[in-house]
N, C-alpha and C positions, 0 to 999 in steps of 0.2 A: 494533473490527472485527478479525476473525481473517483473516489473509491467508496463503495458501500460494503459493509460487513454484515452478514446475516445474523451473527451472534454479537450483539453490541457489547457483551461482557468481554469479548476477545479484542476489542479495539485497542485497549492499553497495550496489550502484547504486540499487536501489529505496529503501533506507533513506536514502541521501544525497538522492535526489530528493524524498522526502516531507518530510524534515527541512529542506529548503531554504527552506521557509515557516515562519515563527516560530510558527504556531499548531498545528503537528503534534507529537505525541508518538508515538514508535515504539519498541517493545521486541521484541527477538528472544526467542522462546519455545522454539524448536527449530530444527534445521538446516532452512533453507528456509521457516520459518514466523515470522510477525510478528503482533503485536497493535498496532493503530494507533488513535489517536483525535485529535480536534481540540479545542483549547481555545476557549472563547468561549460565545456564547449559542445555539449550535446545539441544536435538539431532536434526538432520536435519528435520525429519518428524514432530516432535513437533513444531519446529520453523515455518515450512511452514503452518501447521494447524493454529497456533496462529495468524500468519500474515494474512492468508486467512480470518479468522473470523473477525479480526479487519477491514480489507478492505471491507468485505461484510457488516459489520455494517455501515461503512461510506457510502458505495454505497446505502444501503437502505435509509439512511437519504437524499441522493442526488437524489433519484429516481424521485421525483417530477420535478426535473430540467432536466431529460432525460440523466443524466450522467451514463455511464457504465464503468466498469473496467475489463480489460482482464489481467489475471494472467498467466505469463509464468514462470514455475519453472525450466526450463532447465538451 
């Protein structure tokens, strides 16, 4: 899943959040952009939903700072 963060200063925080679970692999592909996937027996739809839920949970915690996340699943 391709993830773009509107506040590139928050990328480190999002990477740390996602990698806090042992089943996540996160790679920086450009400033403010990540590729993320989950290990295990997830099918594509389930993996995208699980990652989306994790990212939205992180985003909700960051909301007070004005950080938004755009998810591109292509």
